[in-house]
C-alpha positions in Angstrom: -20.4 22.1 74.3 -16.8 21.1 74.5 -15.6 17.6 75.7 -14.5 18.8 79.2 -17.9 20.4 79.9 -19.7 17.3 78.6 -17.7 15.0 80.9 -18.5 17.1 83.9 -22.2 17.7 83.1 -23.1 14.1 82.2 -24.8 12.0 84.9 -26.6 8.7 85.2 -30.2 9.7 84.3 -32.7 7.5 86.1 -36.0 9.3 85.1 -37.1 10.6 81.8 -39.8 12.9 80.4 -42.3 11.1 78.2 -41.0 12.7 75.0 -39.8 10.6 72.0 -36.3 11.0 70.6 -36.4 11.6 66.8 -34.7 8.8 64.8 -32.6 11.5 63.0 -31.2 12.7 66.3 -30.4 9.2 67.5 -28.6 8.4 64.2 -26.7 11.7 64.5 -25.5 10.7 68.0 -24.5 7.2 66.8 -22.8 8.6 63.7 -20.6 10.7 65.9 -19.8 7.9 68.3 -19.0 5.6 65.4 -15.9 7.6 64.9 -14.5 6.1 68.1 -11.1 4.4 68.0 -10.8 0.7 68.0 -8.0 -1.9 68.0 -6.6 -2.0 64.4 -9.8 -0.2 63.3 -11.7 -3.5 63.8 -14.8 -1.6 64.9 -16.2 -4.6 66.8 -19.4 -3.0 67.9 -22.8 -3.9 66.5 -25.6 -1.5 67.6 -29.3 -2.2 68.1 -31.8 0.5 69.0 -35.3 0.1 70.5 -37.8 2.9 70.7 -41.5 3.5 70.3 -43.7 0.3 70.5 -40.6 -1.9 70.5 -39.1 -0.4 73.7 -42.6 -0.4 75.3 -42.9 -4.1 74.7 -39.4 -4.8 75.9 -39.9 -2.6 79.0 -43.0 -4.5 79.9 -41.5 -8.0 79.4 -38.3 -7.2 81.3 -40.2 -5.5 84.2 -42.6 -8.4 84.4 -39.7 -10.9 84.6 -38.1 -8.9 87.4 -41.4 -8.7 89.3 -41.8 -12.5 89.0 -38.4 -13.0 90.5 -36.8 -14.3 87.3 -33.0 -14.4 87.8 -31.2 -11.8 85.7 -28.5 -13.3 83.6 -26.6 -10.7 81.6 -24.5 -12.4 78.9 -21.2 -10.6 79.9 -21.6 -11.8 83.5 -21.4 -10.0 86.8 -18.4 -9.3 89.0 -18.7 -11.5 92.1 -15.9 -10.1 94.2 -15.0 -6.4 93.9 -11.8 -5.2 95.5 -12.6 -3.5 98.8 -12.1 0.1 97.6 -14.4 -0.5 94.6 -17.0 -2.3 96.7 -17.0 0.6 99.1 -17.6 3.2 96.4 -20.4 1.1 95.0 -22.0 0.7 98.4 -21.8 4.5 98.8 -23.9 5.0 95.6 -26.5 2.6 96.9 -26.6 4.4 100.3 -27.0 7.8 98.6 -29.8 6.6 96.3 -31.7 5.1 99.2 -31.3 8.1 101.4 -32.3 10.4 98.5 -35.5 8.4 98.0 -36.2 8.2 101.7 -36.0 4.4 101.6 -34.7 2.6 104.7 -32.1 -0.1 104.1 -34.3 -2.6 105.7 -37.3 -1.6 103.6 -37.3 -4.6 101.2 -40.4 -3.4 99.2 -39.0 0.1 98.8 -35.6 -1.3 97.6 -37.4 -3.7 95.2 -39.5 -0.9 93.7 -36.4 1.3 93.2 -34.5 -1.6 91.6 -37.4 -2.2 89.3 -36.9 1.2 87.7 -33.7 -0.1 86.0 -35.4 -3.2 84.7 -37.9 -0.9 83.0 -35.1 1.1 81.5 -35.8 4.0 83.9 -38.8 4.9 81.7 -36.5 6.1 78.8 -38.1 6.4 75.4 -35.2 4.6 73.7 -32.4 2.2 74.6 -29.2 1.6 72.7 -27.8 -2.0 72.9 -24.1 -2.6 72.2 -23.2 -6.1 71.0 -20.1 -7.9 69.8 -19.2 -11.2 68.1 -19.0 -14.0 70.6 -15.7 -15.2 69.3 -13.9 -12.0 70.4 -11.7 -11.8 73.5 -11.8 -9.2 76.3 -9.8 -6.8 74.3 -12.9 -5.8 72.3 -14.6 -4.7 75.5 -12.3 -1.7 75.6 -13.4 -0.7 72.1 -17.1 -1.1 73.1 -16.4 1.1 76.1 -15.0 3.8 73.8 -18.1 3.8 71.6 -20.3 3.8 74.7 -18.5 6.9 75.9 -18.8 8.5 72.5 -22.6 7.9 72.6 -23.0 9.4 76.0 -20.9 12.5 75.3 -22.6 13.0 71.9 -26.0 12.7 73.6 -24.9 15.3 76.2 -24.0 17.7 73.4 -27.5 17.2 71.9 -29.2 18.0 75.2 -30.1 14.4 75.8 -29.4 12.3 78.9 -28.3 8.7 79.3 -27.9 5.9 81.7 -25.5 3.0 81.0 -26.6 0.1 83.1 -26.3 -3.7 83.3 -29.9 -3.8 84.3 -30.8 -2.9 80.7 -29.4 -6.2 79.5 -30.3 -8.4 82.4 -32.8 -10.5 80.3 -30.9 -10.9 77.0 -33.2 -13.6 75.7 -36.1 -11.0 75.7 -33.9 -8.4 74.0 -32.7 -10.8 71.4 -36.2 -11.9 70.5 -37.6 -8.4 70.3 -34.7 -7.0 68.2 -33.9 -10.1 66.2 -30.3 -10.1 67.4 -28.4 -13.1 66.0 -27.1 -15.7 68.3 -23.5 -15.2 67.3 -23.7 -11.7 68.8 -23.2 -11.2 72.6 -25.3 -8.5 74.2 -22.9 -6.5 76.3 -24.6 -3.4 77.7 -27.5 -1.1 77.3 -27.7 2.7 77.3 -31.0 4.3 78.1 -31.4 7.7 76.3 -33.9 10.5 76.3 -34.8 13.8 77.8 -34.2 13.6 81.5 -36.7 14.9 84.1 -34.7 17.4 86.1 -37.3 17.6 88.9 -37.2 13.9 89.6 -35.4 13.0 92.9 -33.2 10.4 91.2 -31.8 13.0 88.8 -30.6 15.3 91.6 -28.0 12.9 92.7 -24.3 13.7 91.9 -21.5 11.4 93.1 -18.1 12.9 93.4 -15.1 11.2 91.7 -11.8 10.5 93.4 -9.3 13.4 93.5 -7.0 13.0 90.6 -4.0 12.9 93.0 -5.4 9.7 94.3 -5.8 8.2 90.9 -2.6 9.1 89.0 0.9 7.9 89.7 3.2 10.4 87.9 7.0 10.2 87.5 9.2 12.3 85.4 12.7 11.5 86.6 
């Protein structure tokens, strides 16, 4: 699979088959992604992986916190005010997912149950957590984005599916305790990974990207 095909075929997988991912395959994916560029070759990413019994415990504790109404507090923080165009695109994703699942917008219980899937890591058999030193500035987030993209494209090549989601890191204190992540590391994002269930309704969703003519400003004179 070439890079262009991987970019076009990858999607946010929100439902997984109950099949484990071999440690060797995970490390092969991470080894490839570890070749990603970084500012001055600083390689600021620190990677923690939970699978097997560890991810089951973490899934249960995070899902329980959400069901009890515990406020999610990701360490990176959430955007409070999106520019209108971005907010509109986000709202469209929510609208499509609700319609796809047959959930009315006013159906609070249905929306709650749909949201709960993310706090349970979408049922993925493994989750990759990307961390960085707390002393770093925002520049390092660009580097973590590069390695995250590398992980997702490498996974696609290995016939695995992924979902990069803030919901995966909404309860950092639980993640830190389970994976023994040092306090000097900030938990940035989680990537659920596994073999996607192609028959699940959530995995039939595809969201179009903007036309490139609306994204790029090009000048050559």
